[in-house]
All heavy atoms as TSV, in Angstrom:
chain	resi	resn	atom	element	x	y	z
A	1	MET	N	N	114.299	111.385	106.228
A	1	MET	CA	C	112.907	111.403	106.588
A	1	MET	C	C	112.063	111.312	105.317
A	1	MET	O	O	112.347	111.955	104.325
A	1	MET	CB	C	112.592	112.683	107.346
A	1	MET	CG	C	111.132	112.813	107.702
A	1	MET	SD	S	110.861	114.045	108.970
A	1	MET	CE	C	110.401	115.439	107.995
A	2	THR	N	N	111.027	110.531	105.352
A	2	THR	CA	C	110.129	110.378	104.213
A	2	THR	C	C	108.807	111.062	104.520
A	2	THR	O	O	108.212	110.831	105.557
A	2	THR	CB	C	109.878	108.894	103.909
A	2	THR	OG1	O	111.127	108.269	103.620
A	2	THR	CG2	C	108.964	108.734	102.729
A	3	ALA	N	N	108.378	111.885	103.579
A	3	ALA	CA	C	107.090	112.567	103.716
A	3	ALA	C	C	106.079	111.847	102.840
A	3	ALA	O	O	106.380	111.483	101.719
A	3	ALA	CB	C	107.233	114.020	103.281
A	4	ARG	N	N	104.900	111.640	103.345
A	4	ARG	CA	C	103.829	111.028	102.565
A	4	ARG	C	C	102.631	111.962	102.616
A	4	ARG	O	O	102.182	112.327	103.693
A	4	ARG	CB	C	103.474	109.659	103.105
A	4	ARG	CG	C	104.626	108.676	103.014
A	4	ARG	CD	C	104.218	107.266	103.340
A	4	ARG	NE	N	103.258	106.718	102.394
A	4	ARG	CZ	C	103.560	106.186	101.212
A	4	ARG	NH1	N	104.797	106.190	100.802
A	4	ARG	NH2	N	102.629	105.681	100.441
A	5	ALA	N	N	102.146	112.333	101.450
A	5	ALA	CA	C	101.019	113.261	101.392
A	5	ALA	C	C	100.209	113.022	100.129
A	5	ALA	O	O	100.707	112.476	99.148
A	5	ALA	CB	C	101.522	114.703	101.421
A	6	THR	N	N	98.961	113.434	100.170
A	6	THR	CA	C	98.073	113.382	99.017
A	6	THR	C	C	97.861	114.805	98.521
A	6	THR	O	O	97.689	115.719	99.308
A	6	THR	CB	C	96.716	112.767	99.418
A	6	THR	OG1	O	96.950	111.469	99.948
A	6	THR	CG2	C	95.791	112.661	98.227
A	7	VAL	N	N	97.873	114.963	97.204
A	7	VAL	CA	C	97.693	116.273	96.593
A	7	VAL	C	C	96.346	116.299	95.878
A	7	VAL	O	O	96.041	115.422	95.076
A	7	VAL	CB	C	98.817	116.558	95.573
A	7	VAL	CG1	C	98.622	117.906	94.917
A	7	VAL	CG2	C	100.176	116.462	96.241
A	8	GLU	N	N	95.533	117.298	96.191
A	8	GLU	CA	C	94.227	117.445	95.551
A	8	GLU	C	C	94.083	118.861	95.007
A	8	GLU	O	O	94.538	119.813	95.631
A	8	GLU	CB	C	93.111	117.168	96.546
A	8	GLU	CG	C	93.081	115.736	97.027
A	8	GLU	CD	C	91.945	115.493	97.998
A	8	GLU	OE1	O	90.824	115.959	97.721
A	8	GLU	OE2	O	92.199	114.850	99.021
A	9	VAL	N	N	93.432	118.963	93.855
A	9	VAL	CA	C	93.135	120.262	93.256
A	9	VAL	C	C	91.610	120.416	93.236
A	9	VAL	O	O	90.912	119.572	92.681
A	9	VAL	CB	C	93.712	120.376	91.833
A	9	VAL	CG1	C	93.408	121.742	91.245
A	9	VAL	CG2	C	95.224	120.110	91.832
A	10	SER	N	N	91.119	121.489	93.836
A	10	SER	CA	C	89.672	121.693	93.934
A	10	SER	C	C	89.109	122.321	92.661
A	10	SER	O	O	89.847	122.708	91.756
A	10	SER	CB	C	89.350	122.589	95.129
A	10	SER	OG	O	89.644	123.937	94.830
A	11	ARG	N	N	87.797	122.471	92.664
A	11	ARG	CA	C	87.105	123.115	91.538
A	11	ARG	C	C	87.414	124.603	91.440
A	11	ARG	O	O	87.019	125.250	90.483
A	11	ARG	CB	C	85.601	122.911	91.667
A	11	ARG	CG	C	85.212	121.480	91.462
A	11	ARG	CD	C	83.722	121.326	91.522
A	11	ARG	NE	N	83.402	119.957	91.158
A	11	ARG	CZ	C	82.260	119.579	90.659
A	11	ARG	NH1	N	81.311	120.473	90.474
A	11	ARG	NH2	N	82.050	118.333	90.345
A	12	LEU	N	N	88.114	125.129	92.422
A	12	LEU	CA	C	88.514	126.533	92.367
A	12	LEU	C	C	89.578	126.783	91.308
A	12	LEU	O	O	89.843	127.929	90.939
A	12	LEU	CB	C	89.056	126.987	93.727
A	12	LEU	CG	C	88.065	126.999	94.887
A	12	LEU	CD1	C	88.804	127.336	96.186
A	12	LEU	CD2	C	86.960	127.992	94.629
A	13	CYS	N	N	90.203	125.717	90.810
A	13	CYS	CA	C	91.267	125.830	89.810
A	13	CYS	C	C	90.784	126.651	88.613
A	13	CYS	O	O	89.721	126.397	88.051
A	13	CYS	CB	C	91.707	124.440	89.348
A	13	CYS	SG	S	92.958	124.480	88.047
A	14	VAL	N	N	91.603	127.639	88.210
A	14	VAL	CA	C	91.276	128.487	87.071
A	14	VAL	C	C	92.145	128.165	85.856
A	14	VAL	O	O	92.062	128.836	84.840
A	14	VAL	CB	C	91.393	129.989	87.433
A	14	VAL	CG1	C	90.380	130.374	88.490
A	14	VAL	CG2	C	92.806	130.340	87.868
A	15	GLY	N	N	92.998	127.150	85.976
A	15	GLY	CA	C	93.819	126.728	84.847
A	15	GLY	C	C	95.003	127.635	84.548
A	15	GLY	O	O	95.472	127.691	83.416
A	16	ALA	N	N	95.498	128.341	85.554
A	16	ALA	CA	C	96.627	129.253	85.350
A	16	ALA	C	C	97.917	128.515	85.002
A	16	ALA	O	O	98.789	129.056	84.340
A	16	ALA	CB	C	96.839	130.123	86.590
A	17	GLY	N	N	98.062	127.283	85.465
A	17	GLY	CA	C	99.229	126.475	85.134
A	17	GLY	C	C	100.452	126.696	85.989
A	17	GLY	O	O	101.518	126.149	85.701
A	18	MET	N	N	100.335	127.468	87.050
A	18	MET	CA	C	101.492	127.708	87.919
A	18	MET	C	C	101.976	126.413	88.571
A	18	MET	O	O	103.173	126.207	88.725
A	18	MET	CB	C	101.153	128.753	88.982
A	18	MET	CG	C	100.818	130.122	88.415
A	18	MET	SD	S	102.121	130.808	87.360
A	18	MET	CE	C	103.424	131.011	88.561
A	19	CYS	N	N	101.041	125.541	88.923
A	19	CYS	CA	C	101.426	124.271	89.555
A	19	CYS	C	C	102.258	123.420	88.591
A	19	CYS	O	O	103.247	122.806	88.987
A	19	CYS	CB	C	100.200	123.507	90.024
A	19	CYS	SG	S	98.987	123.170	88.737
A	20	LEU	N	N	101.874	123.405	87.322
A	20	LEU	CA	C	102.626	122.646	86.327
A	20	LEU	C	C	104.007	123.243	86.094
A	20	LEU	O	O	104.965	122.516	85.847
A	20	LEU	CB	C	101.861	122.577	85.007
A	20	LEU	CG	C	100.781	121.507	84.961
A	20	LEU	CD1	C	99.487	122.020	85.486
A	20	LEU	CD2	C	100.639	121.004	83.563
A	21	ALA	N	N	104.112	124.555	86.180
A	21	ALA	CA	C	105.404	125.213	86.005
A	21	ALA	C	C	106.355	124.880	87.149
A	21	ALA	O	O	107.547	124.690	86.939
A	21	ALA	CB	C	105.210	126.727	85.905
A	22	VAL	N	N	105.811	124.768	88.362
A	22	VAL	CA	C	106.640	124.520	89.546
A	22	VAL	C	C	106.911	123.033	89.762
A	22	VAL	O	O	108.035	122.642	90.091
A	22	VAL	CB	C	105.981	125.128	90.803
A	22	VAL	CG1	C	106.745	124.771	92.058
A	22	VAL	CG2	C	105.853	126.642	90.656
A	23	ALA	N	N	105.901	122.194	89.591
A	23	ALA	CA	C	106.029	120.755	89.882
A	23	ALA	C	C	105.327	119.929	88.800
A	23	ALA	O	O	104.297	119.303	89.060
A	23	ALA	CB	C	105.463	120.448	91.263
A	24	PRO	N	N	105.859	119.917	87.579
A	24	PRO	CA	C	105.172	119.252	86.467
A	24	PRO	C	C	104.983	117.747	86.643
A	24	PRO	O	O	104.068	117.174	86.052
A	24	PRO	CB	C	106.072	119.552	85.262
A	24	PRO	CG	C	107.409	119.868	85.837
A	24	PRO	CD	C	107.136	120.491	87.170
A	25	GLU	N	N	105.779	117.115	87.465
A	25	GLU	CA	C	105.628	115.674	87.688
A	25	GLU	C	C	104.484	115.352	88.644
A	25	GLU	O	O	104.113	114.190	88.801
A	25	GLU	CB	C	106.935	115.056	88.188
A	25	GLU	CG	C	107.405	115.583	89.519
A	25	GLU	CD	C	108.134	116.928	89.463
A	25	GLU	OE1	O	108.321	117.505	88.374
A	25	GLU	OE2	O	108.498	117.415	90.541
A	26	HIS	N	N	103.901	116.375	89.247
A	26	HIS	CA	C	102.816	116.170	90.205
A	26	HIS	C	C	101.459	116.691	89.743
A	26	HIS	O	O	100.460	116.470	90.411
A	26	HIS	CB	C	103.160	116.818	91.549
A	26	HIS	CG	C	104.229	116.072	92.274
A	26	HIS	ND1	N	103.983	114.931	92.989
A	26	HIS	CD2	C	105.564	116.291	92.366
A	26	HIS	CE1	C	105.115	114.488	93.499
A	26	HIS	NE2	N	106.080	115.294	93.134
A	27	PHE	N	N	101.441	117.396	88.594
A	27	PHE	CA	C	100.192	117.986	88.106
A	27	PHE	C	C	100.063	117.812	86.602
A	27	PHE	O	O	101.062	117.725	85.895
A	27	PHE	CB	C	100.135	119.488	88.443
A	27	PHE	CG	C	100.170	119.774	89.906
A	27	PHE	CD1	C	101.370	120.019	90.553
A	27	PHE	CD2	C	99.014	119.768	90.661
A	27	PHE	CE1	C	101.419	120.265	91.917
A	27	PHE	CE2	C	99.041	120.012	92.026
A	27	PHE	CZ	C	100.254	120.265	92.656
A	28	ALA	N	N	98.825	117.774	86.124
A	28	ALA	CA	C	98.534	117.711	84.688
A	28	ALA	C	C	97.214	118.431	84.452
A	28	ALA	O	O	96.403	118.571	85.363
A	28	ALA	CB	C	98.432	116.263	84.221
A	29	PHE	N	N	96.999	118.877	83.214
A	29	PHE	CA	C	95.725	119.493	82.864
A	29	PHE	C	C	94.734	118.435	82.416
A	29	PHE	O	O	95.094	117.478	81.745
A	29	PHE	CB	C	95.889	120.513	81.733
A	29	PHE	CG	C	96.328	121.873	82.195
A	29	PHE	CD1	C	97.437	122.484	81.640
A	29	PHE	CD2	C	95.628	122.561	83.170
A	29	PHE	CE1	C	97.838	123.735	82.049
A	29	PHE	CE2	C	96.022	123.825	83.593
A	29	PHE	CZ	C	97.135	124.412	83.023
A	30	THR	N	N	93.476	118.634	82.773
A	30	THR	CA	C	92.398	117.774	82.288
A	30	THR	C	C	91.923	118.332	80.947
A	30	THR	O	O	92.341	119.421	80.544
A	30	THR	CB	C	91.196	117.782	83.258
A	30	THR	OG1	O	90.651	119.101	83.292
A	30	THR	CG2	C	91.594	117.351	84.651
A	31	GLY	N	N	91.041	117.629	80.297
A	31	GLY	CA	C	90.481	118.116	79.044
A	31	GLY	C	C	89.686	119.398	79.225
A	31	GLY	O	O	89.514	120.168	78.293
A	32	GLY	N	N	89.225	119.652	80.443
A	32	GLY	CA	C	88.456	120.852	80.738
A	32	GLY	C	C	89.304	122.051	81.106
A	32	GLY	O	O	88.775	123.100	81.460
A	33	GLY	N	N	90.619	121.919	81.050
A	33	GLY	CA	C	91.500	123.033	81.350
A	33	GLY	C	C	91.823	123.237	82.816
A	33	GLY	O	O	92.447	124.219	83.181
A	34	ARG	N	N	91.401	122.303	83.656
A	34	ARG	CA	C	91.730	122.358	85.083
A	34	ARG	C	C	92.900	121.439	85.370
A	34	ARG	O	O	93.099	120.439	84.697
A	34	ARG	CB	C	90.534	121.916	85.925
A	34	ARG	CG	C	89.397	122.914	85.936
A	34	ARG	CD	C	88.250	122.505	86.860
A	34	ARG	NE	N	88.718	121.986	88.125
A	34	ARG	CZ	C	88.279	120.842	88.661
A	34	ARG	NH1	N	87.382	120.104	88.042
A	34	ARG	NH2	N	88.738	120.446	89.812
A	35	ALA	N	N	93.640	121.753	86.400
A	35	ALA	CA	C	94.746	120.897	86.813
A	35	ALA	C	C	94.248	119.810	87.754
A	35	ALA	O	O	93.245	119.971	88.445
A	35	ALA	CB	C	95.814	121.730	87.516
A	36	VAL	N	N	94.964	118.698	87.764
A	36	VAL	CA	C	94.715	117.613	88.714
A	36	VAL	C	C	96.061	117.147	89.255
A	36	VAL	O	O	97.086	117.278	88.591
A	36	VAL	CB	C	93.983	116.412	88.060
A	36	VAL	CG1	C	92.583	116.786	87.655
A	36	VAL	CG2	C	94.756	115.863	86.886
A	37	GLY	N	N	96.039	116.604	90.467
A	37	GLY	CA	C	97.234	115.985	91.012
A	37	GLY	C	C	97.445	114.641	90.339
A	37	GLY	O	O	96.488	113.898	90.119
A	38	THR	N	N	98.676	114.322	89.982
A	38	THR	CA	C	98.942	113.083	89.251
A	38	THR	C	C	99.550	111.977	90.091
A	38	THR	O	O	99.524	110.829	89.681
A	38	THR	CB	C	99.876	113.343	88.054
A	38	THR	OG1	O	101.103	113.914	88.531
A	38	THR	CG2	C	99.228	114.269	87.051
A	39	LYS	N	N	100.119	112.321	91.247
A	39	LYS	CA	C	100.679	111.274	92.103
A	39	LYS	C	C	100.815	111.779	93.524
A	39	LYS	O	O	100.839	112.976	93.761
A	39	LYS	CB	C	102.021	110.779	91.569
A	39	LYS	CG	C	103.156	111.776	91.666
A	39	LYS	CD	C	104.452	111.129	91.172
A	39	LYS	CE	C	105.656	111.977	91.510
A	39	LYS	NZ	N	106.902	111.331	91.205
A	40	ASP	N	N	100.884	110.846	94.437
A	40	ASP	CA	C	101.099	111.199	95.829
A	40	ASP	C	C	102.554	111.596	96.027
A	40	ASP	O	O	103.432	111.203	95.258
A	40	ASP	CB	C	100.763	110.023	96.746
A	40	ASP	CG	C	99.272	109.743	96.802
A	40	ASP	OD1	O	98.490	110.619	96.401
A	40	ASP	OD2	O	98.908	108.640	97.238
A	41	VAL	N	N	102.806	112.358	97.044
A	41	VAL	CA	C	104.149	112.832	97.356
A	41	VAL	C	C	104.848	111.818	98.248
A	41	VAL	O	O	104.289	111.377	99.238
A	41	VAL	CB	C	104.077	114.194	98.089
A	41	VAL	CG1	C	105.457	114.671	98.475
A	41	VAL	CG2	C	103.370	115.210	97.226
A	42	VAL	N	N	106.054	111.470	97.882
A	42	VAL	CA	C	106.873	110.606	98.719
A	42	VAL	C	C	108.273	111.210	98.726
A	42	VAL	O	O	108.921	111.287	97.704
A	42	VAL	CB	C	106.939	109.164	98.178
A	42	VAL	CG1	C	107.827	108.318	99.065
A	42	VAL	CG2	C	105.551	108.562	98.091
A	43	GLY	N	N	108.703	111.677	99.865
A	43	GLY	CA	C	110.027	112.284	99.974
A	43	GLY	C	C	109.928	113.771	100.265
A	43	GLY	O	O	109.053	114.467	99.763
A	44	THR	N	N	110.842	114.225	101.071
A	44	THR	CA	C	110.826	115.613	101.520
A	44	THR	C	C	111.040	116.588	100.373
A	44	THR	O	O	110.388	117.629	100.313
A	44	THR	CB	C	111.895	115.817	102.609
A	44	THR	OG1	O	111.660	114.862	103.645
A	44	THR	CG2	C	111.828	117.207	103.194
A	45	ALA	N	N	111.918	116.272	99.432
A	45	ALA	CA	C	112.174	117.168	98.303
A	45	ALA	C	C	110.926	117.314	97.434
A	45	ALA	O	O	110.592	118.422	96.997
A	45	ALA	CB	C	113.341	116.660	97.469
A	46	GLU	N	N	110.222	116.213	97.184
A	46	GLU	CA	C	108.981	116.269	96.415
A	46	GLU	C	C	107.932	117.082	97.155
A	46	GLU	O	O	107.205	117.864	96.540
A	46	GLU	CB	C	108.434	114.868	96.160
A	46	GLU	CG	C	109.176	114.100	95.107
A	46	GLU	CD	C	108.496	112.768	94.853
A	46	GLU	OE1	O	108.391	111.971	95.813
A	46	GLU	OE2	O	108.063	112.552	93.723
A	47	LEU	N	N	107.830	116.898	98.445
A	47	LEU	CA	C	106.854	117.635	99.237
A	47	LEU	C	C	107.097	119.136	99.115
A	47	LEU	O	O	106.163	119.907	98.941
A	47	LEU	CB	C	106.895	117.204	100.705
A	47	LEU	CG	C	105.926	117.921	101.640
A	47	LEU	CD1	C	104.486	117.747	101.188
A	47	LEU	CD2	C	106.109	117.440	103.062
A	48	GLN	N	N	108.349	119.548	99.166
A	48	GLN	CA	C	108.650	120.976	99.058
A	48	GLN	C	C	108.224	121.526	97.701
A	48	GLN	O	O	107.700	122.634	97.606
A	48	GLN	CB	C	110.138	121.252	99.293
A	48	GLN	CG	C	110.454	122.726	99.367
A	48	GLN	CD	C	109.677	123.437	100.463
A	48	GLN	OE1	O	109.723	123.051	101.627
A	48	GLN	NE2	N	108.942	124.492	100.105
A	49	LEU	N	N	108.402	120.753	96.625
A	49	LEU	CA	C	107.957	121.183	95.300
A	49	LEU	C	C	106.447	121.401	95.271
A	49	LEU	O	O	105.957	122.398	94.728
A	49	LEU	CB	C	108.328	120.144	94.244
A	49	LEU	CG	C	109.740	120.169	93.702
A	49	LEU	CD1	C	109.958	118.972	92.783
A	49	LEU	CD2	C	109.997	121.464	92.957
A	50	VAL	N	N	105.711	120.471	95.849
A	50	VAL	CA	C	104.249	120.572	95.855
A	50	VAL	C	C	103.785	121.738	96.733
A	50	VAL	O	O	102.852	122.452	96.374
A	50	VAL	CB	C	103.611	119.236	96.286
A	50	VAL	CG1	C	102.113	119.368	96.440
A	50	VAL	CG2	C	103.944	118.155	95.268
A	51	VAL	N	N	104.438	121.960	97.852
A	51	VAL	CA	C	104.117	123.107	98.703
A	51	VAL	C	C	104.373	124.402	97.930
A	51	VAL	O	O	103.553	125.328	97.956
A	51	VAL	CB	C	104.932	123.070	100.018
A	51	VAL	CG1	C	104.834	124.398	100.764
A	51	VAL	CG2	C	104.456	121.923	100.894
A	52	ASP	N	N	105.485	124.470	97.208
A	52	ASP	CA	C	105.781	125.654	96.402
A	52	ASP	C	C	104.724	125.854	95.314
A	52	ASP	O	O	104.316	126.984	95.034
A	52	ASP	CB	C	107.169	125.543	95.776
A	52	ASP	CG	C	108.295	125.640	96.795
A	52	ASP	OD1	O	108.043	126.073	97.943
A	52	ASP	OD2	O	109.429	125.271	96.443
A	53	ALA	N	N	104.262	124.756	94.712
A	53	ALA	CA	C	103.216	124.840	93.690
A	53	ALA	C	C	101.920	125.358	94.296
A	53	ALA	O	O	101.234	126.195	93.701
A	53	ALA	CB	C	102.996	123.474	93.044
A	54	ALA	N	N	101.586	124.884	95.485
A	54	ALA	CA	C	100.367	125.342	96.159
A	54	ALA	C	C	100.449	126.829	96.474
A	54	ALA	O	O	99.471	127.567	96.309
A	54	ALA	CB	C	100.136	124.529	97.435
A	55	LYS	N	N	101.603	127.284	96.899
A	55	LYS	CA	C	101.783	128.703	97.195
A	55	LYS	C	C	101.681	129.557	95.935
A	55	LYS	O	O	101.255	130.708	95.995
A	55	LYS	CB	C	103.136	128.934	97.868
A	55	LYS	CG	C	103.194	128.434	99.291
A	55	LYS	CD	C	104.572	128.675	99.886
A	55	LYS	CE	C	104.661	128.180	101.313
A	55	LYS	NZ	N	106.016	128.363	101.870
A	56	ALA	N	N	102.075	129.000	94.787
A	56	ALA	CA	C	102.042	129.740	93.521
A	56	ALA	C	C	100.654	129.775	92.897
A	56	ALA	O	O	100.395	130.581	92.005
A	56	ALA	CB	C	103.030	129.108	92.529
A	57	CYS	N	N	99.746	128.931	93.359
A	57	CYS	CA	C	98.403	128.848	92.778
A	57	CYS	C	C	97.611	130.121	93.066
A	57	CYS	O	O	97.334	130.422	94.228
A	57	CYS	CB	C	97.667	127.639	93.344
A	57	CYS	SG	S	95.969	127.497	92.744
A	58	PRO	N	N	97.208	130.866	92.015
A	58	PRO	CA	C	96.469	132.105	92.254
A	58	PRO	C	C	95.061	131.884	92.814
A	58	PRO	O	O	94.506	132.769	93.451
A	58	PRO	CB	C	96.411	132.757	90.872
A	58	PRO	CG	C	96.558	131.638	89.900
A	58	PRO	CD	C	97.434	130.629	90.596
A	59	ALA	N	N	94.506	130.691	92.609
A	59	ALA	CA	C	93.156	130.389	93.101
A	59	ALA	C	C	93.177	129.679	94.454
A	59	ALA	O	O	92.125	129.423	95.028
A	59	ALA	CB	C	92.417	129.525	92.084
A	60	ARG	N	N	94.363	129.362	94.948
A	60	ARG	CA	C	94.499	128.609	96.207
A	60	ARG	C	C	93.686	127.318	96.156
A	60	ARG	O	O	92.998	126.955	97.101
A	60	ARG	CB	C	94.092	129.456	97.410
A	60	ARG	CG	C	94.900	130.715	97.586
A	60	ARG	CD	C	96.339	130.365	97.917
A	60	ARG	NE	N	97.145	131.552	98.141
A	60	ARG	CZ	C	98.215	131.862	97.408
A	60	ARG	NH1	N	98.563	131.092	96.403
A	60	ARG	NH2	N	98.917	132.932	97.681
A	61	ALA	N	N	93.793	126.616	95.031
A	61	ALA	CA	C	92.983	125.435	94.782
A	61	ALA	C	C	93.665	124.122	95.181
A	61	ALA	O	O	93.070	123.069	95.075
A	61	ALA	CB	C	92.618	125.363	93.292
A	62	ILE	N	N	94.914	124.180	95.633
A	62	ILE	CA	C	95.674	122.962	95.939
A	62	ILE	C	C	95.665	122.686	97.428
A	62	ILE	O	O	96.012	123.557	98.236
A	62	ILE	CB	C	97.123	123.082	95.421
A	62	ILE	CG1	C	97.111	123.294	93.907
A	62	ILE	CG2	C	97.936	121.852	95.806
A	62	ILE	CD1	C	98.453	123.664	93.325
A	63	THR	N	N	95.284	121.458	97.786
A	63	THR	CA	C	95.295	121.007	99.170
A	63	THR	C	C	96.284	119.858	99.308
A	63	THR	O	O	96.261	118.923	98.493
A	63	THR	CB	C	93.891	120.517	99.595
A	63	THR	OG1	O	92.969	121.586	99.399
A	63	THR	CG2	C	93.877	120.077	101.046
A	64	ILE	N	N	97.112	119.916	100.316
A	64	ILE	CA	C	98.086	118.859	100.602
A	64	ILE	C	C	97.700	118.245	101.938
A	64	ILE	O	O	97.629	118.941	102.955
A	64	ILE	CB	C	99.509	119.419	100.661
A	64	ILE	CG1	C	99.836	120.168	99.355
A	64	ILE	CG2	C	100.518	118.316	100.942
A	64	ILE	CD1	C	101.026	121.066	99.443
A	65	THR	N	N	97.455	116.935	101.930
A	65	THR	CA	C	97.027	116.230	103.132
A	65	THR	C	C	98.114	115.255	103.564
A	65	THR	O	O	98.527	114.398	102.791
A	65	THR	CB	C	95.723	115.456	102.874
A	65	THR	OG1	O	94.753	116.370	102.376
A	65	THR	CG2	C	95.215	114.814	104.144
A	66	ASP	N	N	98.561	115.395	104.791
A	66	ASP	CA	C	99.593	114.519	105.350
A	66	ASP	C	C	99.041	113.112	105.542
A	66	ASP	O	O	97.947	112.933	106.063
A	66	ASP	CB	C	100.055	115.083	106.697
A	66	ASP	CG	C	101.210	114.312	107.304
A	66	ASP	OD1	O	101.770	113.424	106.642
A	66	ASP	OD2	O	101.551	114.606	108.460
A	67	ARG	N	N	99.803	112.112	105.091
A	67	ARG	CA	C	99.394	110.723	105.255
A	67	ARG	C	C	100.371	109.947	106.117
A	67	ARG	O	O	100.506	108.737	105.977
A	67	ARG	CB	C	99.316	110.036	103.888
A	67	ARG	CG	C	98.196	110.479	103.046
A	67	ARG	CD	C	98.084	109.648	101.808
A	67	ARG	NE	N	99.140	108.649	101.701
A	67	ARG	CZ	C	99.490	108.026	100.611
A	67	ARG	NH1	N	98.878	108.296	99.487
A	67	ARG	NH2	N	100.448	107.139	100.583
A	68	ALA	N	N	101.062	110.612	106.988
A	68	ALA	CA	C	102.097	109.971	107.822
A	68	ALA	C	C	101.556	108.883	108.693
A	68	ALA	O	O	100.455	108.716	108.996
A	68	ALA	CB	C	102.776	111.012	108.693
């Protein structure tokens, strides 16, 4: 099964870096110290990594939108 989703990081991001620790291929820091999503999710294993990153976010700033 293939999962397709978009990952977005809101302005609530406090730059804790938990998302980068959990799923570094899906997140990066901006020059302002906030994280951004770097690519869409394709595949169930990748989706689980991004879900885990969202759960680890202390600001709850990560939104995952299904694109099925």
